[in-house]
N, C-alpha and C positions, 0 to 999 in steps of 0.2 A: 401727614401720616393718618390713615383711617383708623377707626377705633379697633376693629378686629386685629389688624396687624400690630397695633400698639399693645394690645392685651397679650399677644403671643410674645412680643419682645420683652415685656415686663416679666412675664412668667419664666421665660427662658433665662433671663438674667438672674431672676430670684432663685431658681432651683439650685445652682451651685452654692449660693450663699446659705440657703436653708440646710443643704447637706453638710456644709462646713460647720454650721451652727450645731447640728446634731453631733458631729464628731467632737467639737470643742467641749460641748456640755458633757458628753460621755467621759472625756479625758480629764476634765478640770473640776467637776462638782463634788468629788469625793471629799468628805469632811466639812462641807458647807452646811449651813442651817437648812432645815426642811423648807422654810419659807423661801429661801434663795433657790433651792432646787425646784420647787413648784413654779417660781417666777421664771425659771429658765425653760422648763419642760412644756408648760401649757401654751405659751405663745408659739413655740416651735410646732406643737401639735396642731394648732390652728392653721399655721402657714402650710404645713404638710397637707392638711385637708383641703386647703384653698388651691392647690395645684390641680387644675382641671384638665386631666389627661384627655378626656373625650373631646373637649373643645379644641385643644391644641392639635391633636392628631388629625381631626377632620379639616381644620383650617390648613394644616400643612399638606395633607394628602389630596383634598378636594377643593380647597379654597372656599369652604362654606362655614357658616356659623351654625353649629348643630342646634343652637337654641332657636333658630328660625324654622325648624322642621319638627314634625311630629308633636311630641309632648312639650317641646321647648326646653327640655332638660339636657344636661351634659353627661348623664350616666350611660352605662353599658347598653340598656335596652333601647334607648333612642339612637345611640351610635349604631347598633345592630340594624335598625330600620333605615337609617340614613346612609351609613357607610359600608354595611355588609359584615359578614361573620368574622373575617380576619381582623378588622379594626376592633370589633367588639371583644374578641379574645384578648387583644392587647390591653384594652381599657379595663376589662375584668381583672386581669392580673395586677395592673398598676393600682387600681382603686382598692382592691383587697390589701395590697402592699402598704397603702397609706395607713390603714387601720392597724396592721401588724406593727409597723415601724413606730407608731405613736405609743402603743402599749409596751413594746420592748424598751423604748426610751424611758418611759415612766418606771418600768420594772427595774431597769439597771441603775437609774439615777436616784430614784426615791425609794423604791423597794417595798411599797405597801399596796394592798388591794385597792384602797381608796384612791391612790395615785393612778393606778391603772384605769379605774372607772372614770376618773376625771379626764385623763388623756384621751380615752376612748370616746367620750362624749364631745370633747372639744374638737378632736379631729373630724368627727361626724358633722359638727356644726360648721367647720371650715369647708367641708365638701358641699354641704347643702347651701351655705351662704358665703361663698368665697370672696375675699376682699379684692382679688384680681379681676373679678367679673361683675362688679357692681352688685355683689351679694345674690347673684342668680346662678345657682349651680344645679346639682343633681338631687336625687331623692335619698341616697345614702345607704342603700341596701348592702352593697359590697363592702364599703368602708366599715360599716357596722359589723358585718360578718368577719372581716379581718381581725378586728379587735376581740370579738367574741371567741374566735377560734383559739386565741391564746388564753383568755380568761376562763372560759368554760367550754372546752372543746366538745364535750358530749352534747351540750345544748346547741352548739353550732352545727353539729352533724344532724341533729333532729330537725332544726330549722331548715337546713338545706334539703333534707329528704322531703319535708313537707312542701317546700316551695316547688321542688321538681315534680312531685306527685300532682299537686293542685294545678300547676301550669300545664302539665301534660294532659290532664283531664279537661280543663276548661279552655285552654289555649289563651288564657289571659296571664301575662307576666305580672301585671299589677296585682291581680287577685292572689296569685301564688305568693307574691312578696308580702302582702298584708297578712295573709293567714300564716305564712312561714314565720314572720317576726313575732306574731302573737303567740304561736305555739312555742317558739324559742324562748320568749319571756316566761311563759308558764313552766317550761322545762327548767329554766334557771331557778325559779321558785321551788319546784319540786325537788331538785337536787340539793338546794340549800336546806330545805326542811329535812331531807334525808341525811344531812351531814356530809354530803359528798364534796361540796364546795362552800366557800365563804358566803355568808349572807350578804356581805357588802356588794357582791356582784348582782344582787337583785335590784339595786339602785340603777345599775347600768341597763339591766334587762327592761325595766319598766319605763325609764326615761327615754331610752333609745327607741323602744317600741312606740311610745307616744309620738316622738319626733317623726318616725318613719310613716306611721299611719297618717299623721297630719300632712306630710309631704305627698301622700297618695290620695288626698281628699278629692281632687279633680278626677282621678281615675275612677274612684268609687262612684262618683256622680255619673260618669259616662257609662259605667257598667249598669247602673240603675236605669239610665235612659236608653240603653241598648246600642250605644254607638262607640264603645271602647274598642281600640284596635286590638286584634288578636295576633298571636304569635305568627310571624311570617308575613304580615301585612307591611308593605313599605311605608315610610313616613311621607307625608305631604307637607308642602311648605305652609307655614302658618300665615293665615291671611291677616 
């Protein structure tokens, strides 16, 4: 069995077990200690993040490893360049859903802002460094946005509007992403200082921002060198 096919099988088998784990935790953790609830929620958040929808979809649809094209990442923007808009929309929805589900799980089972932040960061780490793909995943923008939309929806709207504006003007998805997450983090800070949301969410804003900018470091280098791919350019096979 070749490695790509083996990776799909492992993830396909893991998905129902992860979903079952989420349901079991939701139904059985009431009354358990906080430590026990964290011990149940955080590993599930990481496994949720590790489900690489972009990788699986393009392997199933086109028989290709998306990591061998374009940026070498599994996220929506590389799926868009490699597999087209329809595939990208599917991945966009599912990757946002990972962040949403992780935060909902933490909110329902543990019920603290700190737990939401921890689950949001862990699911983001799973997306970027998935155990099912030898820790080579995406950049995390959509998964981070999914978590943020539940924690600080106003900041999520501001970050998304910034991303869309910068991307439309520059035609660089990566530049829009970096500036969007930075503005989003600053929006969380401003809202916390204004008393609109919990200051705990600032931890999510700044750690997630640092992770996402780090994941875009190669894009920023290519923008500086003048050879970054613009929106609409197809992906080429990695040499």
